[in-house]
C-alpha positions in Angstrom: -8.0 23.6 -21.8 -5.5 21.8 -19.7 -6.4 21.0 -16.3 -3.4 22.1 -14.3 -5.2 22.6 -10.7 -3.5 20.3 -8.5 -6.5 19.1 -6.5 -6.5 15.2 -6.8 -4.9 13.3 -3.9 -3.8 10.0 -5.7 -1.5 7.1 -5.7 -0.9 3.9 -7.7 -1.4 0.5 -5.9 -2.2 -3.1 -6.0 -5.4 -4.0 -4.4 -5.7 -7.4 -2.5 -9.1 -9.6 -2.8 -11.8 -9.7 -0.4 -11.2 -12.8 1.2 -7.3 -11.4 1.8 -8.8 -8.5 3.4 -10.9 -10.6 5.2 -8.8 -12.8 7.2 -6.6 -9.2 7.6 -10.0 -8.0 9.4 -10.1 -11.1 11.5 -6.3 -10.8 12.6 -6.7 -6.6 13.6 -9.5 -7.6 15.6 -7.6 -10.1 17.7 -4.4 -7.6 18.0 -6.8 -4.7 19.0 -7.2 -7.2 22.1 -3.4 -7.7 22.5 -2.1 -4.1 21.6 -2.7 -1.4 23.9 -1.7 2.0 23.3 -3.0 5.7 20.9 -3.4 3.6 17.7 -5.6 4.3 14.6 -6.7 1.2 13.2 -7.0 1.1 9.1 -10.1 -0.5 7.3 -9.9 -3.6 5.5 -11.2 -1.6 2.3 -8.3 1.1 2.6 -5.8 -1.5 2.5 -3.6 -1.5 -0.5 0.0 -2.5 -1.8 0.7 1.0 -2.6 3.8 1.6 -5.2 3.6 5.4 -5.3 2.3 7.6 -3.5 1.9 11.1 -6.0 0.1 13.5 -3.5 -1.9 16.5 -4.7 -1.7 16.1 -8.4 -3.5 17.9 -11.6 -5.7 16.1 -14.4 -2.7 16.7 -16.5 -0.7 14.7 -14.2 -3.1 11.9 -14.2 -3.0 11.7 -17.9 1.0 11.7 -17.8 0.8 9.0 -14.9 -1.0 6.5 -17.0 0.6 7.4 -20.2 3.8 6.0 -18.2 2.1 3.1 -16.1 0.6 1.9 -19.5 4.2 1.9 -21.3 5.7 -0.1 -18.4 3.0 -2.6 -17.5 2.5 -3.8 -20.9 5.1 -6.3 -21.3 5.1 -7.4 -17.6 3.1 -10.4 -16.7 1.3 -10.7 -13.5 2.3 -11.5 -10.0 2.3 -14.1 -7.4 2.0 -12.5 -3.8 1.5 -14.2 -0.5 0.4 -11.6 2.3 1.8 -12.8 5.3 4.0 -12.0 8.5 3.7 -9.2 10.8 6.1 -6.1 11.1 6.6 -2.4 12.0 8.3 0.9 11.2 10.7 1.9 12.0 11.6 -0.7 14.5 10.3 -2.4 17.5 11.4 0.2 20.0 9.6 3.0 18.2 6.7 1.7 16.3 4.8 4.2 14.0 3.2 1.8 11.5 2.0 -1.9 11.9 2.0 -4.0 9.0 1.4 -7.1 7.2 3.9 -8.1 5.0 4.3 -9.3 1.3 6.4 -12.5 -0.3 6.1 -14.5 -3.4 7.0 -12.3 -6.8 8.4 -10.0 -4.7 11.7 -9.5 -6.7 9.6 -8.8 -9.7 7.6 -6.4 -7.6 10.5 -4.2 -6.6 12.0 -4.3 -10.1 8.7 -3.1 -11.4 8.6 -0.5 -8.7 12.0 0.8 -9.2 11.1 1.2 -12.9 8.0 3.3 -12.5 9.7 5.3 -10.0 12.4 5.9 -12.4 9.5 6.7 -15.3 7.6 9.0 -12.9 10.6 11.1 -11.8 11.5 11.8 -15.6 7.4 13.4 -15.5 7.8 15.3 -12.3 7.7 13.0 -9.3 10.9 12.6 -7.7 11.8 9.3 -6.3 11.7 7.9 -3.1 14.2 8.4 -0.9 13.4 5.1 1.4 13.9 1.4 0.0 10.3 0.3 -1.3 9.0 -2.5 1.3 5.4 -3.9 -0.3 3.3 -3.9 2.9 -0.3 -3.3 3.9 -0.7 -0.9 6.7 -2.6 -2.5 9.5 -2.5 0.2 11.8 -0.7 4.0 12.6 0.3 4.5 16.2 -0.1 7.8 17.2 2.4 7.5 20.6 4.8 4.7 20.9 5.4 5.5 24.4 3.4 3.6 27.1 2.7 0.7 24.7 2.0 -2.6 25.4 1.9 -6.0 24.0 3.3 -5.2 20.9 6.1 -7.4 20.8 4.4 -10.3 22.1 1.8 -10.0 19.6 4.5 -10.0 16.7 5.8 -12.9 17.9 2.4 -14.6 18.6 1.2 -14.1 15.2 4.6 -14.4 13.2 3.1 -17.4 11.2 0.3 -15.6 10.0 -0.7 -15.7 6.2 -3.6 -14.4 4.7 -3.4 -16.0 2.0 -2.0 -16.0 -2.2 -3.5 -14.1 -4.8 -2.3 -13.3 -8.6 -2.0 -9.7 -9.0 -3.0 -8.7 -12.6 -3.7 -5.0 -12.4 -2.3 -1.9 -10.8 -4.8 1.2 -9.9 -4.4 4.9 -9.8 -6.5 5.9 -7.0 -7.9 9.0 -5.7 -8.1 9.6 -2.0 -10.8 11.5 -0.5 -10.3 12.6 3.3 -13.4 12.9 5.4 -14.0 12.7 9.2 -14.6 8.8 8.5 -11.6 8.3 6.9 -10.0 8.0 3.3 -12.4 7.3 0.7 -11.0 5.8 -2.4 -11.8 6.4 -6.2 -10.1 4.1 -8.6 -9.2 6.6 -11.6 -7.3 4.2 -13.9 -6.6 0.3 -14.1 -3.9 -1.0 -15.5 -3.5 -4.9 -16.6 -0.4 -6.6 -16.1 0.7 -8.4 -19.4 -1.6 -5.8 -21.6 
């Protein structure tokens, strides 16, 4: 029997290695002393390069997503990515998200994300309105009014580099929200290059 109950909160992402997450955690500790406002810091184990957030999906959706991702990743080689530099969304005047950026094979990553987004649109998941920007979320700013230290911190850590890694896999994650924060479970993994 098909399971069409939409009770799986899921997203597709790349998982950076532990050493990079450790360096980001160290940066967050510094930033916590430099930035003052109502801000919620992400836990290192909750940081992923998200390619697509699906929201609440069914077990049938999981299977369809897995088929689409496998078909797309089998011929794509692994990506060399560098996690570095800080930024904010939407802009420095009204920051809502503080993030660490990605360089390296970003054009290839962007091309892969675009193709996947198109594949997902074909199975019922509309494409993104905003252009894709690969990043790790460091913090969410709850209220940007009265923020202090943000522009100084962005300048001070402009040269920050967490390191380089080979992204050889994509993961479909399930996210379960709890009072302690989100708990992530890997539902499937997809090797780049088959």
